[in-house]
LOZADO-527863 format. One record per atom (N, C-alpha, C): x, y, z; residue in three letters. Coordinates in steps of 0.02 Angstrom, whole numbers, plus 50000, padded with zeros to 5 digits. Layout:
BEGIN
XYZALA...
//
This chain:
BEGIN
497195078050120UNK496535080350140UNK496505087950148UNK497065091350133UNK497085098550142UNK496635102150094UNK496445099050037UNK496005102249989UNK495335104050020UNK495125100150070UNK494475101450102UNK494515107450149UNK495115109550166UNK495205114950213UNK495535121050182UNK495665120850116UNK496055126250085UNK495675132850086UNK495025132750072UNK494635138950071UNK493905137150083UNK493715136850146UNK493045134750164UNK492515139450134UNK492675145950131UNK492195150750104UNK491995148950033UNK492495147249991UNK492345145549922UNK491955138949917UNK492125134149959UNK491755127849959UNK491025129049978UNK490925133250029UNK490235134950050UNK489855138349993UNK490195142749957UNK489865146149901UNK489645141149848UNK490055136049836UNK489875131049786UNK489305126549812UNK489305125249877UNK488745121449906UNK488095125349898UNK488125131949911UNK487535136249901UNK487285135849829UNK487755136349782UNK487575136249712UNK487275129449692UNK487565124049718UNK487325117349701UNK486615116349723UNK486445118749783UNK485755117949809UNK485285123349781UNK485575128549751UNK485155133949724UNK484865138349778UNK485235139249833UNK485005143549888UNK485495149349895UNK485285154349932UNK485705160449936UNK485935162050007UNK485675158850057UNK485865160450126UNK486155154250161UNK486575155650211UNK486865150250250UNK486325146450288UNK485795149950309UNK485255146550344UNK484915141450298UNK484795143550236UNK484475139050188UNK484935133150172UNK485595134450169UNK486065129050156UNK486055124050215UNK486045126650276UNK486015122350334UNK485395117950333UNK484835120850313UNK484215116950308UNK484275111450255UNK484605113050199UNK484695108150146UNK485135102350169UNK485625104050212UNK486095098950236UNK485865095650300UNK485295098150327UNK485025095450390UNK485525095950447UNK485825101950453UNK486275103350509UNK486025109550545UNK486235110750608UNK486035116950642UNK486225123150603UNK485835128450609UNK485925134350567UNK486595137750578UNK486895137050637UNK487535140450650UNK488135136350628UNK488025130250604UNK488595126150584UNK488975128950525UNK488605131650476UNK488935134050415UNK489405139850430UNK489185144450472UNK489625150050491UNK490225147550530UNK490135142350570UNK490685139450608UNK491195136250560UNK490955133150506UNK491425130250457UNK491855135750427UNK491535141450412UNK491905146950383UNK492435149650431UNK492255150150494UNK492725152550544UNK493315147750554UNK493165141250551UNK493705136250561UNK494075134850496UNK493825137550440UNK494105136350374UNK494125128850359UNK493575125350375UNK493545118150364UNK492815116050356UNK492665112950299UNK491995110450286UNK491995102850294UNK491545099950334UNK491555092650343UNK491445088950277UNK491805083450270UNK491735079450210UNK491035076650202UNK490695075150258UNK490025072350255UNK489535077250223UNK489635083850235UNK489205088850204UNK489315089150129UNK489945088750108UNK490095088850036UNK489815082650002UNK489885076950034UNK489625070750006UNK488865071149998UNK488525073550050UNK487795074050047UNK487575078549991UNK487925084249983UNK487745088849930UNK487845085549861UNK488405082049852UNK488535078849787UNK488005073649772UNK487805069749822UNK487305064649811UNK486605067549805UNK486465072949841UNK485815076249837UNK485705079549770UNK486205083249747UNK486105087749690UNK486405085049625UNK486865080149629UNK487205077849570UNK487795082149550UNK487965087149592UNK488525091549576UNK489175087549575UNK489635089549530UNK490275086149524UNK490685086949588UNK490945081449613UNK491315081549676UNK491935085949671UNK492295085449616UNK492905089449609UNK492745096849607UNK492185098549576UNK491985105549574UNK491815108049644UNK491455103949682UNK491265106049750UNK491885107149794UNK492365102749788UNK492945103149832UNK493465108249808UNK493615108149743UNK494175112149718UNK493965117849672UNK493375117249642UNK493155122449595UNK493555122349530UNK493905116849517UNK494345116649458UNK493975114649395UNK493455110649401UNK493105108249343UNK492445111849335UNK492205112049274UNK491545114949263UNK491035110649300UNK490515113949326UNK490005110249362UNK489695104949317UNK489655098949343UNK489405093349304UNK488935089249346UNK488545085149315UNK488075080749350UNK488225073549334UNK488075069049380UNK488085061949365UNK487365059549370UNK487255053449346UNK486585050649351UNK486455048349422UNK486045051949456UNK485905050449526UNK485495044049531UNK485715039549575UNK485365033149582UNK484645034349607UNK484185030849577UNK483495031549598UNK483375028449667UNK483845024149689UNK483765020849753UNK483985025149812UNK484315030749798UNK484555034949852UNK483975038849883UNK483955039349950UNK483455043549982UNK483635050849975UNK483235055250005UNK483355062350001UNK483415065350071UNK483725071250073UNK483725075150135UNK484015071550194UNK483665071950250UNK483905069050313UNK483995061550307UNK483555058250268UNK483615051050261UNK484275049150227UNK484485053250179UNK485125052050146UNK485705053250195UNK485675058650233UNK486195060050282UNK486245054450332UNK485675052050356UNK485675046550405UNK485985040250376UNK485845038950312UNK486125033050281UNK486885033550274UNK487125039550257UNK487845040550251UNK488185039350318UNK487915042550370UNK488215042050436UNK488195034850462UNK487645031350447UNK487575024450471UNK488045019650436UNK488355021750382UNK488825017450345UNK489545018850365UNK489635021250427UNK490305022750450UNK490655016550478UNK491205017850512UNK491565012450546UNK491895007550498UNK491825001150514UNK492184995950477UNK491954995450405UNK491304996650392UNK491054995750323UNK491345000850275UNK491365007250296UNK491635012250250UNK492395011550246UNK492715009450300UNK493435008350298UNK493605002850247UNK493194997550246UNK493314992150199UNK493264994550127UNK492774998850113UNK492695001350044UNK493285005950025UNK493505010050072UNK494085014450059UNK494705010150044UNK494805004950085UNK495375000550075UNK495344997150006UNK494754994849987UNK494674991549922UNK494804996449865UNK494555002649873UNK494655007549820UNK495395009049808UNK495775009449861UNK496495010649855UNK496885004349837UNK496564998549844UNK496914992249831UNK497354990149888UNK497194992349949UNK497594990750007UNK497314984550042UNK497764980750073UNK497554975150114UNK497724976150187UNK498134981250202UNK498334982650271UNK498124989750289UNK497844990550348UNK497664997250371UNK498275001750376UNK498844998650389UNK499465002550393UNK499615006150327UNK499445003050271UNK499565006250206UNK499145012650199UNK498515012250222UNK498085018150219UNK498345023550265UNK498565021650325UNK498835026450373UNK499445030050344UNK499885026350311UNK500485029350283UNK500305034050225UNK499825032150184UNK499625036350127UNK499345042950150UNK498895042750200UNK498545048750222UNK498885052250281UNK499435049250306UNK499805051950362UNK499355052750423UNK499005047350440UNK498595047150500UNK498815041250542UNK498655041450606UNK498885036250652UNK498415030250650UNK498685024450668UNK498275018450672UNK497735019250726UNK497895023350777UNK497395024650829UNK496795028250802UNK496895032750753UNK496345036350722UNK495885031450686UNK496175026850648UNK495785021850612UNK495405017350661UNK495745015450716UNK495415011250766UNK494825014850797UNK494885021450805UNK494335025350832UNK493735025450785UNK493865025950719UNK493315025550670UNK492915019150681UNK493275013650688UNK492935007150695UNK492565006750761UNK492895008850815UNK492605008250882UNK491985012550889UNK491995018550860UNK491435023250867UNK490965023150808UNK491085018550760UNK490675018250700UNK490645024950665UNK491225028250663UNK491285035050636UNK491315034950559UNK491015040050528UNK491055040850456UNK491565046250440UNK492155044350414UNK492685049250400UNK492575052850334UNK492145057850335UNK491945061150273UNK492515063850231UNK493005067050264UNK493565069950227UNK493965064550191UNK494045058850223UNK494415053350193UNK494025050450133UNK493365049950140UNK492955047350085UNK493015051950024UNK492975058550036UNK493035063349980UNK493725062649948UNK494245062449989UNK494925061749964UNK495005055449922UNK494725049949947UNK494775043549911UNK494405043849844UNK493805046849844UNK493425047349782UNK493795051449730UNK494095056949752UNK494455061349706UNK495085057949679UNK495415054149722UNK496065051349703UNK495995044949662UNK495485040949676UNK495425034449643UNK494925034349586UNK494455039149586UNK493935039149536UNK493375034349550UNK493385031149608UNK492855026549627UNK492225030549643UNK491645027649629UNK491005030949639UNK490915033549710UNK490745039849717UNK490615042749782UNK490015039349815UNK489515037749775UNK488915034349801UNK489105027649833UNK489535023949798UNK489745017349824UNK490165018149887UNK490625022949887UNK491055023949946UNK490635026050006UNK490155030449996UNK489775033350051UNK489235028650077UNK488925024850032UNK488345020850053UNK488415013350040UNK488895011449999UNK488965004449981UNK488495002349925UNK488115007149898UNK487645005749844UNK487935007949777UNK487665005049725UNK487875007149658UNK488525003849638UNK488735005049577UNK489355002349551UNK489925007049566UNK490535004749556UNK491115008949570UNK491375012249507UNK490915015549469UNK491085018949407UNK491425014249357UNK491205007949359UNK491495003249312UNK492185000849333UNK492425002849390UNK493085000949412UNK493114993549429UNK493614990149406UNK493704983049422UNK494044982649491UNK493654981149543UNK493924981149611UNK494434975549620UNK494374970249581UNK494864964849587UNK495554967349564UNK495554971349510UNK496184974249486UNK496464979149537UNK496014982849569UNK496244987449621UNK496624983649675UNK496324978149697UNK496624974449753UNK497274971049733UNK497394970149668UNK498004967049646UNK498564972049633UNK498424978449639UNK498934983449626UNK499524982749673UNK499364981049736UNK499894980449786UNK499894973149809UNK500204968849769UNK500204961749784UNK500654960249844UNK501174964249853UNK501644963149907UNK501674969349952UNK501814968050016UNK501894973750062UNK502564972950099UNK502864978650114UNK503514978950147UNK503404979050223UNK503714974250258UNK503604973550330UNK504284973650366UNK504314977250420UNK504924977550461UNK505094970650488UNK505744968850485UNK505974962450511UNK506404963550573UNK506294959350625UNK506684959550686UNK506954952650701UNK507554952350731UNK507814946150758UNK507704946050833UNK507484940250858UNK507404939350930UNK508014935550955UNK508424938950994UNK509054935951018UNK509194938151089UNK509294933251133UNK509464934551203UNK508964939251236UNK508324938451221UNK507814942451253UNK507734949451226UNK508044950851168UNK508004957451138UNK507774957051066UNK507404962151044UNK507214962750974UNK507704967350939UNK508004964850886UNK508514968650850UNK508264969650778UNK508204975850757UNK507974977350690UNK508464974450639UNK508174971150587UNK508594967650539UNK508304968350468UNK508174974450449UNK507944975750381UNK507194974650373UNK507004972050313UNK506304971350296UNK506184964850259UNK505554962650261UNK505314957050220UNK504754959650175UNK504684956550117UNK504114957950074UNK503644951950076UNK503034953250101UNK502544947950110UNK502014948250056UNK501804942550032UNK501214942149989UNK500614944150031UNK500214948850007UNK499644951350045UNK499144945950065UNK499124940450026UNK498634935250041UNK498784931650107UNK499404932350132UNK499574929150195UNK499374933250256UNK499164939350245UNK499054943950300UNK498314945750304UNK498024944950363UNK497324946650374UNK497214954150364UNK496634955850339UNK496464962950329UNK496404966750395UNK496344963050450UNK496274966350515UNK496944968150547UNK497494965850517UNK498154967450544UNK498334974650527UNK498514978550577UNK498644985650567UNK499394987250563UNK499784984550610UNK500504986150613UNK500904979650613UNK500984976450555UNK501334970050553UNK502094970750560UNK502394966250598UNK503114965750606UNK503294958350602UNK503834956750566UNK504054949850560UNK504634948750608UNK504574943650652UNK505084942250703UNK505364935250691UNK506034934750692UNK506374928350680UNK506774926250741UNK506774919750755UNK507234916950804UNK507614911250770UNK507984907250807UNK508384901950777UNK507954896650743UNK507374895150772UNK506974889550745UNK506264891550724UNK506034897450744UNK505354899550728UNK505344906850705UNK504804908450671UNK504684915350651UNK503954916950663UNK503804923350674UNK503124925350689UNK502944931750653UNK502344932050628UNK502064938350603UNK501644941250660UNK501804947350681UNK501514950250742UNK501184956850725UNK500604958050754UNK500264964550747UNK500434968650809UNK500874973650800UNK501094977750856UNK500574983050876UNK500024983250840UNK499494987950859UNK499074985350917UNK499074978850927UNK498664975650979UNK499054975351044UNK498774978251098UNK499124978351162UNK498684976051220UNK498044974851208UNK497594972751261UNK497594965051263UNK497924962251314UNK498034955051316UNK497384951151318UNK497344946151274UNK496794941351273UNK497084934451262UNK496664929351260UNK496914922551248UNK497254922151180UNK497834919051178UNK498184918451115UNK498934918451125UNK499284919351071UNK500024919551072UNK500254926851067UNK500704928751111UNK500904935751117UNK501664936551122UNK501904942251098UNK502584944351112UNK502564948451175UNK502914946051227UNK502864949051294UNK503554951151318UNK503574957051349UNK504174959351384UNK504074958151459UNK504494953751487UNK504474952351559UNK505124954551590UNK505084959851628UNK505684962651662UNK506254963951614UNK506084966651556UNK506594968551507UNK506804963051460UNK506524957051467UNK506684951451422UNK506074949851378UNK506184949851314UNK505644948751266UNK505644941551242UNK505044938651238UNK504974931851209UNK504244930951188UNK504114925251156UNK503444923651132UNK503134918451178UNK502514919951201UNK502184915551249UNK501464914351228UNK501194908651251UNK500474907351245UNK500134909751309UNK499614913851300UNK499294917151357UNK498574914751364UNK498364913651427UNK497664912251442UNK497444916651499UNK496914920351490UNK496644924551544UNK496294920051596UNK496404921751660UNK496074918151714UNK495774923151762UNK495294921151804UNK494964925951848UNK495454929751893UNK495234935651914UNK495644939751958UNK496134944251920UNK495984945551855UNK496424949651813UNK497124946751809UNK497154940051806UNK497794936651801UNK497834932951735UNK498444930851718UNK498554927051657UNK499004921151671UNK498884915851633UNK499314909951634UNK499774910251574UNK500434909951586UNK500924910851534UNK501304904351523UNK501324902051461UNK501674895851444UNK502154897351386UNK502774895251395UNK503264896251342UNK503974895251365UNK504414893551319UNK505124892751334UNK505234887551388UNK504814882251388UNK504904876851435UNK504674878351505UNK504284883551515UNK504044885251582UNK503324887551579UNK503004887451638UNK502314889851643UNK502224893051711UNK501884898751713UNK501774902251776UNK501174906951770UNK500944909451827UNK500394914151830UNK500654920851856UNK500334926251834UNK500504932851860UNK499924937651846UNK499954943551874UNK499464948651859UNK499594951551790UNK499064953751757UNK499134956651690UNK499624962551690UNK499604966551744UNK500014972551747UNK500764971051754UNK500934964851768UNK501644963151780UNK502034961851716UNK501694961651660UNK502034960551596UNK501854966151548UNK502264966951496UNK502144972151446UNK502044968851378UNK501424968551353UNK501294965551287UNK501544970151231UNK501904967351184UNK502154971251127UNK501714970351065UNK501384964551061UNK500964963351003UNK500704956151004UNK500184954950965UNK499894948250961UNK500144944650899UNK500304938250907UNK500544934150851UNK499944932050808UNK499984933550743UNK499444931650698UNK499644925850653UNK500294924350649UNK500524918850607UNK501184916250636UNK501244909550642UNK501864906350666UNK502144901850612UNK502794902650598UNK503154898450550UNK503694894750589UNK503734888050578UNK504194883950617UNK504654880050570UNK505294880050586UNK505784876350548UNK505804869150573UNK505624864350531UNK505594857350551UNK506204853250529UNK506704856650503UNK507304853050480UNK507854853650533UNK
//
């Protein structure tokens, strides 16, 4: 994403040229942002991806030219269904959160948010914040469009085609994913290499998958989830790790069942490591 921050002054100049205006005030009006925003971008040496996207969709200017200046200015056929001005900006921003994340994931052919985090070197917490706040990650959308060739209009708004891209083929590019494997022994998790999982076995909502094995059972666990709710969890109790079935009960307490025992305690008395999303049991 460093291309968006390499030289904000040059990016701003190309935005000015694309809109056919000569002042930063006029550019701000075209982008429907406060008049002092453009000068602030120059000072921070960073232009928001949402501004670049809006300009590309407003004017038809080539996205690569706007960001890098490497290609001759070009136009695409602007969809007649796209609104203009503030209405377009509002539509872009309203398509944030989970919906835009899903399109980014599909464009890259990813099935796990962890894969996107590793590619862009961002934390899973950052992605969770996009979803929680319904945020539109403009810089990521621009990066994705440049890298995959998928339609900027489709990535930003969900409308239009993906430049003829076969999204099914995209999703099949990474049929398997590499997942850390741990052994559960004597109340401890011991790293034991990796497993390669078929992506079809893993929900798209799993962010940090880890495969855990014991003598008779195995579990696929999402280590990104730490807020205890009803379900099966990997729990650390006084330094001993095991898998338990959890039920929330009034008074900020939980009922814990597992390993031949059942008891109640306060939520704060245990340390959740992750939620179990898949259980495999050896019946032989």
